[in-house]
C-alpha positions as CSV (number, residue, x, y, z in Angstrom):
1,X,0.0,0.0,0.0
2,X,1.3,3.5,-0.9
3,X,2.7,5.5,2.0
4,X,0.8,8.6,3.1
5,X,3.9,10.6,2.7
6,X,4.4,9.7,-0.9
7,X,2.3,12.6,-2.4
8,X,4.1,15.1,-0.3
9,X,7.5,13.7,-1.2
10,X,6.5,13.5,-4.9
11,X,5.3,17.2,-4.8
12,X,8.5,18.3,-3.1
13,X,10.6,16.4,-5.7
14,X,8.8,18.0,-8.5
15,X,9.4,21.4,-7.0
16,X,13.1,20.8,-6.4
17,X,13.5,19.4,-10.0
18,X,11.8,22.5,-11.5
19,X,14.1,25.0,-9.8
20,X,17.1,25.7,-11.9
21,X,20.3,26.6,-9.9
22,X,20.8,29.4,-12.5
23,X,17.6,31.3,-11.6
24,X,18.2,35.0,-10.9
25,X,16.9,34.5,-7.3
26,X,19.0,31.4,-6.7
27,X,21.9,31.5,-4.1
28,X,24.3,30.4,-6.9
29,X,23.5,33.4,-9.1
30,X,23.4,35.9,-6.2
31,X,26.7,34.7,-4.7
32,X,28.2,34.9,-8.2
33,X,26.9,38.5,-8.6
34,X,28.4,39.6,-5.3
35,X,31.6,38.0,-6.5
36,X,31.5,40.1,-9.7
37,X,30.8,43.2,-7.6
38,X,33.9,42.5,-5.6
39,X,35.8,41.5,-8.8
40,X,35.3,45.1,-9.9
41,X,35.9,47.0,-6.7
42,X,38.0,45.4,-4.0
43,X,39.5,43.1,-6.7
44,X,40.9,46.1,-8.5
45,X,41.9,47.7,-5.2
46,X,43.9,44.6,-4.3
47,X,45.7,44.7,-7.7
48,X,46.5,48.4,-7.1
49,X,47.8,47.7,-3.5
50,X,49.6,44.5,-4.6
51,X,52.1,46.5,-6.7
52,X,53.4,48.1,-3.5
53,X,52.9,51.7,-2.6
54,X,49.8,51.9,-4.8
55,X,52.0,51.8,-7.9
56,X,54.2,54.7,-6.7
57,X,58.0,54.6,-6.1
58,X,57.5,56.3,-2.7
59,X,55.3,54.2,-0.5
60,X,54.7,56.9,2.0
61,X,51.5,58.3,0.5
62,X,50.0,54.8,0.0
63,X,50.9,53.7,3.5
64,X,49.3,56.8,5.1
65,X,46.2,56.5,2.8
66,X,45.9,52.8,3.8
67,X,46.3,53.7,7.5
68,X,43.4,56.1,7.2
69,X,41.4,53.5,5.2
70,X,41.8,50.7,7.7
71,X,41.2,53.0,10.7
72,X,37.7,54.0,9.4
73,X,37.2,50.5,8.1
74,X,37.8,49.1,11.6
75,X,34.9,51.2,12.9
76,X,32.5,50.8,9.9
77,X,33.3,47.2,9.5
78,X,31.8,46.5,12.9
79,X,28.9,49.0,12.3
80,X,28.4,47.7,8.7
81,X,26.4,44.7,9.7
82,X,23.9,46.9,11.5
83,X,23.7,49.3,8.6
84,X,23.1,46.4,6.2
85,X,20.2,45.2,8.4
86,X,18.7,48.7,8.2
87,X,19.2,49.5,4.5
88,X,19.3,46.1,2.9
89,X,21.9,44.9,0.4
90,X,21.4,47.2,-2.6
91,X,21.8,50.6,-0.9
92,X,24.5,49.3,1.4
93,X,26.6,47.8,-1.5
94,X,26.0,50.8,-3.8
95,X,27.2,53.3,-1.1
96,X,30.2,51.1,-0.4
97,X,31.3,50.5,-4.1
98,X,31.1,54.2,-5.0
99,X,34.0,55.0,-2.7
100,X,36.5,52.8,-4.5
101,X,36.4,55.0,-7.6
102,X,37.4,58.0,-5.5
103,X,40.4,56.2,-4.0
104,X,41.8,55.2,-7.4
105,X,41.3,58.7,-8.7
106,X,43.3,60.1,-5.8
107,X,46.4,58.2,-7.0
108,X,45.8,59.5,-10.5
109,X,45.9,63.0,-8.9
110,X,49.0,62.1,-6.9
111,X,50.7,61.0,-10.2
112,X,50.7,64.6,-11.2
113,X,50.8,66.8,-8.1
114,X,52.4,64.6,-5.4
115,X,50.1,65.9,-2.7
116,X,49.1,63.1,-0.4
117,X,46.3,64.8,1.5
118,X,43.7,63.9,-1.2
119,X,44.9,60.3,-1.1
120,X,44.6,60.2,2.7
121,X,41.1,61.6,2.7
122,X,40.1,59.3,-0.1
123,X,41.5,56.4,1.9
124,X,39.4,57.4,5.0
125,X,36.2,57.6,2.8
126,X,37.0,54.2,1.2
127,X,37.3,52.7,4.7
128,X,33.7,53.7,5.4
129,X,32.6,52.3,2.1
130,X,34.6,49.1,2.4
131,X,33.1,48.5,5.8
132,X,29.6,48.6,4.3
133,X,30.5,46.5,1.2
134,X,32.3,43.7,3.2
135,X,29.6,43.5,5.8
136,X,27.0,43.0,3.1
137,X,29.2,40.6,1.2
138,X,29.8,38.5,4.3
139,X,26.1,38.3,5.0
140,X,25.3,37.3,1.5
141,X,28.1,34.7,1.1
142,X,27.4,33.0,4.4
143,X,23.5,33.2,4.7
144,X,22.3,32.7,1.1
145,X,23.7,29.2,0.4
146,X,22.3,26.0,2.0
147,X,24.1,25.1,5.2
148,X,25.8,22.0,3.8
149,X,27.4,23.8,0.9
150,X,28.7,27.0,2.4
151,X,32.3,26.1,1.8
152,X,31.6,25.6,-1.9
153,X,29.8,28.9,-2.2
154,X,32.6,30.7,-0.4
155,X,35.1,29.2,-2.8
156,X,32.9,30.3,-5.7
157,X,32.9,33.9,-4.4
158,X,36.6,33.8,-3.7
159,X,37.4,32.6,-7.2
160,X,35.3,35.2,-9.0
161,X,36.5,38.0,-6.6
162,X,40.2,37.1,-7.1
163,X,39.8,37.0,-10.8
164,X,39.6,40.8,-10.4
165,X,43.1,40.7,-8.9
166,X,44.3,38.6,-11.8
167,X,42.8,41.1,-14.4
168,X,44.0,44.0,-12.3
169,X,47.5,42.6,-12.3
170,X,47.5,42.3,-16.1
171,X,46.6,46.0,-16.5
172,X,49.8,47.4,-15.0
173,X,51.8,44.6,-16.6
174,X,50.6,45.4,-20.1
175,X,50.5,49.2,-19.8
176,X,54.0,49.3,-18.3
177,X,55.6,46.4,-20.0
178,X,58.2,48.5,-22.0
179,X,58.8,51.0,-19.2
180,X,61.7,49.0,-17.8
181,X,63.2,52.0,-16.0
182,X,59.9,53.5,-14.7
183,X,59.2,53.3,-10.9
184,X,55.5,54.5,-10.9
185,X,52.7,53.3,-13.1
186,X,51.2,55.5,-15.8
187,X,47.8,57.4,-15.8
188,X,46.1,54.8,-18.0
189,X,46.6,52.2,-15.2
190,X,44.6,54.3,-12.7
191,X,41.9,55.2,-15.3
192,X,41.4,51.5,-16.1
193,X,41.0,50.7,-12.4
194,X,38.4,53.5,-12.1
195,X,36.3,52.2,-15.0
196,X,36.1,48.7,-13.4
197,X,35.2,50.1,-10.0
198,X,32.4,52.2,-11.5
199,X,31.0,49.2,-13.2
200,X,31.0,47.3,-9.9
201,X,28.9,50.1,-8.3
202,X,26.3,49.8,-11.0
203,X,26.3,46.0,-10.8
204,X,25.6,46.0,-7.0
205,X,22.0,47.1,-7.8
206,X,21.4,43.6,-9.1
207,X,21.7,42.0,-5.7
208,X,18.4,40.7,-4.2
209,X,17.4,41.0,-0.5
210,X,17.5,37.7,1.4
211,X,13.7,37.4,1.6
212,X,13.6,37.0,-2.3
213,X,16.4,34.4,-2.5
214,X,15.0,30.8,-2.8
215,X,17.3,27.8,-2.4
216,X,16.8,24.7,-4.5
217,X,15.0,22.9,-1.7
218,X,12.4,25.7,-1.6
219,X,13.6,27.3,1.6
220,X,14.4,31.0,1.7
221,X,17.6,32.7,2.8
222,X,15.7,34.8,5.3
223,X,12.4,36.5,5.7
224,X,13.1,38.9,8.5
225,X,11.9,42.5,8.3
226,X,14.5,45.3,8.4
227,X,15.8,46.1,11.9
228,X,15.9,49.3,13.9
229,X,18.8,51.5,15.0
230,X,18.3,50.7,18.7
231,X,18.2,46.9,18.0
232,X,21.3,47.0,15.9
233,X,23.2,49.1,18.4
234,X,22.5,46.7,21.2
235,X,23.3,43.6,19.1
236,X,26.6,45.1,17.9
237,X,27.7,45.9,21.5
238,X,26.9,42.3,22.5
239,X,29.4,41.1,19.9
240,X,32.3,42.3,22.1
241,X,31.2,40.0,24.9
242,X,30.4,37.0,22.6
243,X,32.9,34.3,23.3
244,X,32.7,33.0,19.8
245,X,33.7,36.4,18.4
246,X,36.5,36.7,20.9
247,X,38.0,33.4,19.8
248,X,38.1,34.5,16.2
249,X,39.8,37.9,17.0
250,X,43.4,36.6,16.5
251,X,42.5,35.1,13.1
252,X,40.7,38.3,12.0
253,X,43.6,40.5,13.1
254,X,46.2,38.3,11.3
255,X,44.2,38.0,8.1
256,X,45.1,41.4,6.6
257,X,48.1,42.2,8.8
258,X,50.5,40.3,6.5
259,X,49.5,42.2,3.4
260,X,51.8,45.1,4.2
261,X,54.8,42.9,4.5
262,X,53.9,40.8,1.4
263,X,53.0,43.7,-0.9
264,X,55.6,46.3,0.1
265,X,58.5,44.3,1.3
266,X,58.4,41.3,-1.0
267,X,56.7,42.2,-4.3
268,X,57.3,45.9,-4.0
269,X,60.9,45.6,-3.0
270,X,62.3,42.7,-4.9
271,X,60.9,43.0,-8.4
272,X,60.8,45.4,-11.4
273,X,57.7,47.4,-12.1
274,X,56.3,45.1,-14.9
275,X,57.2,42.0,-12.9
276,X,55.2,43.3,-10.0
277,X,52.1,43.3,-12.2
278,X,52.9,39.8,-13.4
279,X,53.4,38.6,-9.9
280,X,50.0,39.9,-8.9
281,X,48.4,37.9,-11.7
282,X,49.8,34.7,-10.1
283,X,49.2,35.9,-6.5
284,X,45.5,36.4,-7.0
285,X,45.4,33.3,-9.3
286,X,46.8,31.3,-6.5
287,X,43.9,32.6,-4.3
288,X,41.5,31.1,-6.8
289,X,43.2,27.7,-6.5
290,X,43.4,27.9,-2.7
291,X,39.8,28.8,-2.2
292,X,38.5,25.9,-4.4
293,X,40.8,23.4,-2.6
294,X,39.8,24.5,0.9
295,X,36.1,24.7,-0.1
296,X,36.2,21.1,-1.2
297,X,37.8,20.0,2.1
298,X,35.2,22.0,4.2
299,X,32.2,20.6,2.3
300,X,33.0,17.2,1.0
301,X,36.0,15.6,2.8
302,X,34.0,14.0,5.6
303,X,30.3,13.5,6.6
304,X,30.8,15.2,9.9
305,X,30.8,19.0,9.6
306,X,32.9,19.4,12.7
307,X,35.5,16.9,11.4
308,X,35.7,18.8,8.1
309,X,36.4,21.9,10.1
310,X,39.3,20.2,12.0
311,X,40.7,18.8,8.7
312,X,40.5,22.2,7.1
313,X,42.3,23.9,10.0
314,X,45.0,21.3,10.0
315,X,45.6,21.7,6.2
316,X,45.9,25.5,6.5
317,X,48.2,25.2,9.5
318,X,50.6,22.9,7.6
319,X,50.6,25.1,4.5
320,X,51.0,28.2,6.7
321,X,54.0,26.8,8.6
322,X,55.7,25.7,5.4
323,X,55.1,29.1,3.6
324,X,56.3,31.3,6.5
325,X,59.3,29.1,6.9
326,X,60.1,29.7,3.2
327,X,59.5,33.4,3.8
328,X,62.0,33.4,6.7
329,X,64.7,31.8,4.5
330,X,64.1,34.4,1.8
331,X,64.0,37.3,4.3
332,X,67.4,36.3,5.7
333,X,68.9,37.1,2.3
334,X,68.2,40.9,2.8
335,X,67.9,41.4,6.6
336,X,68.7,45.1,6.2
337,X,65.7,45.6,3.9
338,X,67.9,46.5,0.9
339,X,67.7,44.6,-2.4
340,X,69.8,46.3,-5.0
341,X,69.4,44.1,-8.1
342,X,65.6,44.1,-8.9
343,X,64.4,40.8,-10.2
344,X,62.7,40.7,-13.7
345,X,60.8,37.7,-15.1
346,X,62.7,37.8,-18.4
347,X,66.2,39.0,-17.4
348,X,66.9,37.4,-13.9
349,X,66.8,33.8,-14.9
350,X,66.8,31.3,-12.0
351,X,67.2,34.1,-9.4
352,X,63.5,35.0,-10.1
353,X,62.1,31.5,-9.4
354,X,62.5,31.3,-5.6
355,X,60.9,34.7,-4.6
356,X,58.2,34.2,-7.3
357,X,57.2,30.8,-5.9
358,X,57.2,32.3,-2.3
359,X,54.9,35.1,-3.4
360,X,52.6,32.7,-5.2
361,X,52.5,30.6,-1.9
362,X,51.5,33.7,0.1
363,X,48.5,34.1,-2.2
364,X,47.5,30.5,-1.8
365,X,47.7,30.7,2.0
366,X,45.7,33.9,2.1
367,X,42.8,32.5,0.3
368,X,42.7,29.3,2.3
369,X,43.1,31.1,5.6
370,X,40.3,33.6,5.0
371,X,38.0,31.1,3.4
372,X,38.4,28.9,6.5
373,X,37.5,31.9,8.7
374,X,34.4,32.6,6.7
375,X,33.3,29.0,6.8
376,X,33.6,28.9,10.6
377,X,31.6,32.2,10.8
378,X,29.0,30.7,8.5
379,X,28.7,27.6,10.6
380,X,27.8,29.6,13.7
381,X,24.4,30.8,12.4
382,X,22.1,30.7,9.3
383,X,20.1,33.9,9.2
384,X,21.5,37.0,7.3
385,X,21.0,39.4,10.2
386,X,23.2,37.5,12.6
387,X,25.8,36.7,10.0
388,X,26.0,40.3,8.8
389,X,26.9,41.3,12.3
390,X,29.4,38.5,12.7
391,X,31.0,39.3,9.3
392,X,31.1,43.0,10.1
393,X,32.9,42.2,13.4
394,X,35.4,40.0,11.6
395,X,36.1,42.7,9.0
396,X,36.3,45.4,11.7
397,X,39.0,43.6,13.7
398,X,40.7,42.6,10.4
399,X,40.9,46.2,9.4
400,X,42.2,47.4,12.8
401,X,45.1,45.0,12.3
402,X,45.7,46.3,8.8
403,X,45.8,49.9,10.0
404,X,48.5,49.0,12.6
405,X,50.4,47.0,10.0
406,X,50.6,49.9,7.5
407,X,52.0,52.3,10.1
408,X,54.5,49.6,11.3
409,X,55.9,49.7,7.8
410,X,55.8,53.5,7.5
411,X,57.8,53.9,10.6
412,X,60.6,51.8,9.2
413,X,60.3,48.7,11.3
414,X,62.9,46.0,10.4
415,X,61.5,43.4,8.1
416,X,62.6,40.3,10.0
417,X,60.5,41.3,13.1
418,X,57.5,42.0,10.7
419,X,57.8,38.5,9.3
420,X,58.0,36.9,12.8
421,X,55.0,38.8,14.0
422,X,52.9,37.7,11.0
423,X,54.0,34.1,11.4
424,X,53.2,34.2,15.1
425,X,49.7,35.7,14.6
426,X,48.6,33.2,12.1
427,X,50.0,30.3,14.1
428,X,48.3,31.4,17.3
429,X,44.9,31.5,15.5
430,X,44.8,27.8,14.5
431,X,44.2,26.3,18.0
432,X,41.6,29.0,18.7
433,X,39.7,28.2,15.5
434,X,39.8,24.5,16.4
435,X,38.4,25.3,19.8
436,X,35.6,27.3,18.2
437,X,34.7,24.5,15.9
438,X,34.7,22.0,18.7
439,X,32.5,24.1,21.0
440,X,30.2,26.0,18.6
441,X,29.9,24.1,15.3
442,X,27.2,21.4,15.2
443,X,27.4,18.3,13.0
444,X,23.6,18.6,12.2
445,X,22.4,21.4,10.1
446,X,20.9,23.3,13.0
447,X,20.5,27.0,13.4
448,X,18.2,27.5,10.5
449,X,16.3,30.7,10.4
450,X,12.6,30.9,11.1
451,X,11.6,31.0,7.5
452,X,13.4,27.8,6.6
453,X,11.7,26.0,9.5
454,X,8.3,27.4,8.7
455,X,8.6,26.3,5.1
456,X,9.7,22.8,6.0
457,X,6.8,22.5,8.6
458,X,4.3,23.6,6.0
459,X,4.1,20.0,4.7
460,X,2.3,19.0,7.9
461,X,-1.1,20.6,8.4
462,X,-3.3,20.4,11.5
463,X,-6.7,19.0,10.7
464,X,-9.8,18.5,12.9
465,X,-11.2,14.9,13.0
466,X,-14.9,14.0,13.2
467,X,-14.8,14.2,17.0
468,X,-13.3,17.7,17.0
469,X,-9.9,16.4,18.3
470,X,-6.9,18.0,16.7
471,X,-4.4,15.7,15.1
472,X,-1.4,16.2,12.8
473,X,-2.3,14.7,9.5
474,X,-0.2,14.7,6.4
475,X,-1.6,16.9,3.7
476,X,-3.1,15.3,0.6
477,X,-1.5,15.3,-2.8
478,X,-3.7,18.2,-3.9
479,X,-2.8,20.4,-0.9
480,X,0.9,19.5,-1.1
481,X,0.9,20.4,-4.8
482,X,-0.9,23.7,-4.0
483,X,1.8,24.6,-1.5
484,X,4.5,23.9,-4.0
485,X,2.8,25.9,-6.8
486,X,2.3,28.8,-4.4
487,X,5.9,28.7,-3.4
488,X,7.0,28.5,-7.1
489,X,4.9,31.5,-7.9
490,X,7.0,33.6,-5.5
491,X,10.3,32.4,-7.0
492,X,10.1,34.8,-9.9
493,X,9.2,38.0,-8.0
């Protein structure tokens, strides 16, 4: 005899089969879109920063601008989650993306007048915008996907985003290829960056709010009304006493702290101008490889989610130890911070290989480390409001660390202590992340938001029997189908 649940199961199967993963309102498309937005804005910013000194021979202006940037970023990174919950994704992302164009334009101005005040002000404004953008990005990337595939979606985002760094690295490489004696990039480089960043601002308008994003199983990312200023203020303050956030502080602080050393004192110091651009192509390309690799480990390596987390942390710890050990061996070759014979990919022969592989490995480690952090954050909750605050807190602490790092370099701190501090920070974060996974990450897909639970519960309808007693009775084939059709009609709003 046919089971009473068969009509419901059949209707659910029909609904799932009819939902294409390439729908505009699917998590796949929406995470891909936020990846493209970040491809155009922070992706190009990363390419600009990756050349060392913002493409200038004198790193002072870029260091001061980045200090201003990450100081305001530290504040608005933490506030960004609350602002996202008040304004929604489109306005938050549009406001954030618009500030990137101003920053690139300030270096175009500096190329002619060498006044760093404009660059510093633009950096401070970008810090505000970046706080908004990354809080929104974190909420979208961690709350839109289904719980069991967050690592895959994080790797998808990281791949698309870092393609921006690859393309951005090609721009200065091509435009400055024959300028072998030049120290600063030309105007066309900055103008190209500005065009990409403006396109990203426009593209941010295509992002849907979480209540309109429907997963393949019919559940929605979230259906929570926009918050209030008072609620967000209280919830943001609570983050500073949340033990889960405190455990992730060292990892957050470390995750952008090493950029200053890698960009200015490895790529910016050891290589010729055109080779810096080429190195960035491979640095950000390595990030694409790293994100895909760690995404697979975190989603598919073992059945237990907690076990996958432990394996991921172990893999990143091994790679990190090997990479920083290689960095130490390289740093001991120029302990005084002076490298007289710049390395060129065409002219330096075998001398180029070692530092190039090291810089490539730095990019690989960065993607795996940050993807791991985001996966852990995404495993702590499922609704976009909570995850926007968690992501904002992570980016705020991360930016505070970066602000300190840029000034450490500006004040002429010796390079060997900089490397040791970077290595120590990343190493200290691994056991704390493991403790967080052990205590806070559940093996079952719990922590779903109210909307998801409500939709799953809708297959069971309370019906009165002949005696008036309430009982839970499985819905009939017709009622189940009507629920499915009603849900499908909302998919295309």
